C-alpha positions in Angstrom: -95.0 -68.1 20.8 -93.9 -71.7 20.2 -95.8 -72.8 23.4 -99.0 -71.2 22.1 -99.0 -73.2 19.0 -98.3 -76.5 20.8 -101.0 -79.1 20.7 -101.1 -79.1 24.6 -102.3 -75.4 24.5 -105.2 -76.3 22.2 -107.8 -76.3 24.9 -110.7 -74.5 23.3 -113.4 -76.2 21.3 -113.2 -75.4 17.6 -115.6 -72.7 16.2 -118.0 -73.2 13.5 -115.7 -71.3 11.1 -112.8 -73.6 12.0 -114.9 -76.7 11.3 -116.0 -75.3 8.0 -112.4 -74.5 6.9 -111.4 -78.1 7.8 -114.2 -79.4 5.6 -113.1 -77.2 2.7 -109.5 -78.5 3.1 -110.8 -82.1 2.9 -110.1 -82.7 6.6 -113.1 -84.7 7.6 -114.0 -87.6 9.9 -113.0 -90.7 8.0 -113.4 -94.2 9.3 -112.2 -97.0 6.9 -114.1 -99.5 9.0 -117.4 -97.8 8.2 -116.6 -97.7 4.5 -115.5 -101.3 4.6 -118.6 -102.4 6.5 -121.0 -100.8 4.0 -119.2 -102.6 1.1 -119.3 -105.8 3.1 -123.0 -105.4 3.9 -123.7 -104.6 0.2 -121.9 -107.6 -0.9 -123.8 -109.8 1.5 -127.1 -108.3 0.1 -126.0 -109.0 -3.4 -125.2 -112.6 -2.5 -128.5 -113.1 -0.7 -130.7 -111.4 -3.3 -129.0 -112.0 -6.7 -126.7 -115.0 -6.4 -129.3 -117.5 -7.6 -130.6 -115.4 -10.4 -127.2 -114.2 -11.5 -125.8 -117.8 -11.3 -128.7 -119.1 -13.4 -128.1 -116.4 -16.0 -124.4 -117.1 -16.2 -125.0 -120.8 -16.4 -127.6 -120.3 -19.3 -125.0 -118.1 -21.1 -122.1 -120.6 -20.7 -124.4 -123.5 -21.8 -125.3 -121.6 -24.9 -121.7 -120.9 -25.7 -120.7 -124.5 -25.2 -123.7 -126.0 -27.0 -123.1 -123.8 -30.0 -119.3 -123.7 -29.9 -119.0 -125.4 -33.3 -121.0 -122.6 -35.0 -119.0 -119.8 -33.4 -116.9 -117.6 -35.7 -113.5 -116.9 -34.3 -111.7 -115.4 -37.2 -110.7 -111.7 -37.5 -113.6 -109.4 -36.7 -115.9 -112.2 -35.7 -113.7 -112.9 -32.7 -114.0 -109.2 -31.6 -117.7 -109.3 -32.2 -118.0 -112.5 -30.1 -116.0 -111.0 -27.2 -118.2 -107.8 -27.3 -121.4 -109.8 -27.2 -120.2 -111.8 -24.2 -119.0 -108.6 -22.5 -122.4 -107.0 -23.1 -124.2 -110.0 -21.7 -122.0 -110.2 -18.6 -122.5 -106.5 -18.0 -126.3 -106.9 -18.3 -126.2 -109.8 -15.8 -124.0 -108.1 -13.3 -125.2 -104.5 -13.7 -127.6 -104.5 -10.7 -125.2 -106.2 -8.2 -122.4 -103.8 -9.3 -124.6 -100.8 -8.9 -125.5 -101.9 -5.4 -121.9 -102.3 -4.5 -121.0 -98.8 -5.9 -124.0 -97.2 -3.9 -122.8 -99.1 -0.8 -119.3 -97.7 -1.2 -120.7 -94.2 -1.7 -123.0 -94.5 1.3 -120.0 -95.5 3.5 -118.5 -92.1 2.9 -121.7 -90.0 2.7 -122.9 -91.3 6.1 -119.8 -90.0 7.8 -119.7 -86.5 6.2 -121.2 -84.5 3.4 -119.5 -84.7 -0.1 -116.4 -82.7 -0.3 -114.5 -81.5 -3.4 -111.0 -80.4 -2.4 -107.7 -80.4 -4.3 -105.6 -79.7 -1.2 -105.2 -83.3 -0.5 -103.6 -83.8 -3.9 -101.1 -81.0 -3.3 -97.5 -82.4 -3.1 -96.2 -82.1 0.5 -92.6 -82.9 1.7 -94.0 -84.4 4.9 -95.6 -87.3 2.8 -92.2 -88.4 1.5 -90.1 -87.4 4.5 -88.5 -90.5 6.2 -88.7 -88.8 9.5 -92.4 -87.9 9.2 -93.1 -91.5 7.9 -91.3 -93.0 11.0 -93.4 -90.7 13.3 -96.6 -91.9 11.5 -95.4 -95.5 11.8 -95.0 -95.3 15.6 -97.9 -92.8 16.2 -100.9 -93.4 18.4 -103.1 -93.8 15.3 -100.8 -96.6 14.1 -100.9 -98.4 17.4 -104.7 -98.2 17.3 -104.9 -99.5 13.8 -102.7 -102.4 14.7 -104.8 -103.2 17.7 -107.9 -102.9 15.6 -106.6 -105.2 13.0 -105.7 -107.9 15.6 -109.2 -107.5 17.2 -110.9 -107.9 13.8 -108.8 -110.9 12.9 -109.6 -112.5 16.3 -113.3 -111.7 16.0 -113.7 -113.0 12.4 -111.6 -116.0 13.3 -113.8 -116.8 16.3 -117.0 -116.4 14.2 -115.6 -118.8 11.5 -114.6 -121.3 14.1 -118.0 -121.1 15.9 -119.9 -121.6 12.6 -117.7 -124.1 10.7 -116.5 -126.3 13.6 -119.9 -128.0 14.0 -120.0 -128.5 10.2 -116.5 -130.1 10.0 -117.7 -133.7 9.3 -120.1 -132.3 6.6 -117.4 -130.3 5.0 -115.2 -133.4 4.6 -117.9 -135.0 2.4 -118.2 -132.0 0.1 -115.5 -133.3 -2.3 -117.8 -136.2 -3.4 -121.0 -134.0 -3.6 -122.5 -133.1 -7.0 -121.4 -129.6 -8.1 -125.0 -128.4 -8.4 -125.7 -129.3 -4.8 -122.3 -128.0 -3.6 -123.1 -124.5 -4.9 -126.3 -124.4 -2.7 -124.4 -125.6 0.4 -121.6 -123.1 -0.3 -124.1 -120.2 -0.7 -125.8 -121.1 2.6 -122.6 -121.3 4.6 -121.3 -118.1 3.0 -124.4 -116.2 4.0 -124.2 -117.5 7.5 -120.6 -116.5 7.8 -121.2 -113.1 6.2 -124.2 -112.3 8.2 -122.4 -113.0 11.5 -119.3 -111.0 10.3 -121.5 -108.0 9.3 -123.2 -108.0 12.6 -119.9 -108.1 14.6 -118.1 -105.6 12.3 -121.0 -103.1 12.7 -120.0 -102.8 16.4 -116.3 -102.4 15.4 -117.2 -99.8 12.8 -119.4 -97.7 15.2 -116.6 -97.8 17.8 -114.0 -96.8 15.3 -116.1 -94.0 13.9 -116.5 -92.4 17.4 -112.7 -92.8 18.0 -112.0 -91.1 14.6 -114.5 -88.4 15.3 -112.8 -87.7 18.7 -109.3 -87.6 17.1 -110.6 -85.3 14.4 -112.3 -83.0 16.9 -109.2 -82.9 19.1 -107.2 -82.0 15.9 -109.5 -79.0 15.2 -109.2 -77.6 18.7 -107.8 -74.0 19.0 -105.6 -72.1 21.3 -107.0 -69.1 23.2 -104.9 -66.8 20.9 -106.4 -68.4 17.8 -109.8 -68.0 19.1 -109.3 -64.4 19.9 -107.7 -63.7 16.4 -110.7 -65.4 14.7 -113.1 -63.4 16.8 -111.3 -60.3 15.7 -111.6 -61.3 12.0 -115.2 -62.3 12.1 -116.7 -60.0 14.8 -114.2 -57.2 14.7 -111.8 -56.0 17.4 -113.6 -55.6 20.7 -111.7 -52.5 21.5 -112.7 -50.9 18.2 -116.3 -52.0 18.7 -116.4 -50.5 22.1 -115.0 -47.2 20.8 -117.6 -47.2 18.0 -120.4 -47.9 20.5 -119.1 -45.1 22.8 -119.1 -42.7 19.8 -122.7 -43.7 18.9 -123.9 -43.2 22.5 -122.2 -39.8 22.6 -123.8 -38.7 19.4 -127.2 -40.1 20.5 -126.8 -38.2 23.9 -126.0 -35.0 22.1 -129.1 -35.3 19.9 -131.2 -36.1 22.9 -129.9 -33.1 24.8 -130.7 -30.8 21.8 -134.3 -31.8 22.2 -134.5 -30.9 25.9 -135.2 -27.1 25.2 -138.3 -28.1 23.2 -139.7 -30.1 26.0 -142.9 -29.1 27.8 -141.9 -30.5 31.2 -139.1 -32.4 32.9 -140.2 -34.9 35.5 -137.5 -35.8 38.1 -136.8 -38.1 41.0 -135.4 -35.4 42.0 -131.7 -36.2 41.1 -131.5 -39.9 40.1 -134.1 -39.8 37.2 -135.2 -37.2 34.6 -137.8 -37.6 31.9 -138.3 -34.8 29.3 -141.7 -34.8 27.8 -143.0 -32.7 24.8 -146.7 -32.1 24.4 -148.3 -29.8 21.8 -152.0 -29.4 20.9 -153.1 -32.0 18.4 -150.8 -34.8 19.6 -152.3 -38.0 20.8 -150.1 -38.1 23.9 -146.9 -36.6 25.3 -143.7 -37.9 23.8 -140.5 -38.7 25.5 -137.7 -36.6 24.0 -135.0 -37.2 26.6 -134.4 -39.4 29.7 -131.5 -40.6 31.9 -130.3 -41.3 35.3 -127.6 -39.8 37.6 -125.2 -37.6 35.6 -127.4 -37.6 32.5 -130.4 -36.8 34.6 -128.5 -33.9 36.1 -127.5 -32.6 32.7 -131.1 -32.8 31.5 -132.2 -30.6 34.5 -129.4 -28.1 33.8 -130.4 -27.7 30.2 -134.1 -27.5 31.1 -133.4 -24.7 33.7 -131.2 -22.8 31.2 -134.0 -22.7 28.7 -136.8 -22.2 31.3 -138.4 -25.6 30.8 -140.5 -26.4 34.0 -139.0 -29.1 36.2 -141.4 -31.0 38.4 -140.3 -33.4 41.1 -142.5 -36.6 41.1 -140.3 -39.6 42.0 -142.8 -42.4 41.5 -143.9 -41.1 38.1 -140.3 -40.4 37.0 -139.2 -44.0 37.8 -142.3 -45.5 36.2 -141.8 -43.4 33.0 -138.1 -44.2 32.8 -138.9 -47.9 32.9 -141.7 -48.0 30.5 -141.2 -45.4 27.8 -138.4 -45.2 25.2 -137.0 -42.2 23.4 -139.3 -40.6 20.8 -142.2 -42.7 21.9 -145.6 -41.7 23.4 -146.1 -42.5 27.0 -148.0 -45.6 27.9 -151.8 -45.2 28.4 -151.6 -46.1 32.1 -149.6 -42.9 32.7 -152.0 -40.6 30.9 -153.8 -39.4 34.0 -150.7 -38.7 36.1 -148.8 -36.9 33.2 -151.9 -34.9 32.4 -152.1 -33.6 35.9 -148.4 -32.5 35.7 -148.8 -30.9 32.3 -152.1 -29.2 33.5 -150.2 -27.9 36.4 -147.4 -26.5 34.2 -149.8 -24.9 31.9 -151.6 -23.1 34.9 -148.2 -22.0 36.0 -147.3 -20.6 32.7 -150.5 -18.7 32.4 -150.0 -17.3 35.9 -146.5 -16.1 35.0 -147.8 -14.6 31.7 -150.2 -12.4 33.6 
């Protein structure tokens, strides 16, 4: 039993039910690199689109405060009112950039999986505070991958910064003496260049990490053969019971079919492999198949027909054709009207002859 629950025995792909249960538990594909990339890309967009206007608005506000500082009331409630006014102005200036950053953070999660509301992750577990479990996580494959990923990101970002800033090293030495108003523009330009390059490179890192996390998550959801069979029994029912039910239904259907054989007008046979019982009464559009079967069932149909004096006519081609094209309680196809009419006509003549 222990072997069956071992991770090595989980060789079967997870079922849709297993994946849905994982989602309900809050066990989803989660790449921190994707989330971080969206936030970084959102920050770059904010810096590119709103840094100038936001900086100008902040500058205007601060100039107004400094220029009118001698008129500002800072006693008692006046100080609280001043702080509230400044706070409201700051929120108004920063509202759009903050909204963009929040949407970027949400998008970083939504793009990986649909929104999940689960309290199971908040449930206290001993494994979360167990030193042994903590040591296993510390030296796990995931920890090694995260460490390697961190080193790779550090090397990539360092290489990008070096490639972009090294040619500007002489220019950077002179920034100390540059006017602050000009310095802000230069800093913004360099920052956008750096962020743009970092966003482009980290997009590749995020994509690779997502596929790695997805593979790890998928492997974690895999099932043993036993689990797959148990789930099948729960969702589809026990195959043994289903087979028994199917057998009972077929037996009942066969009994009902055999009960209709005595009412048939004729039974057409192959002579022993096929048997088709047809019923025809005046006023019907066409003969109706009331029973059919092959081998043992065909033999049983013949026996019942002979017991109840139902005519049995041997016509192998017609018997095979009718068995393949007509279902129980259905009229025979139009292409067989002529052949069946000849058989029924022959039976009627035979019955009249016997009656005389």
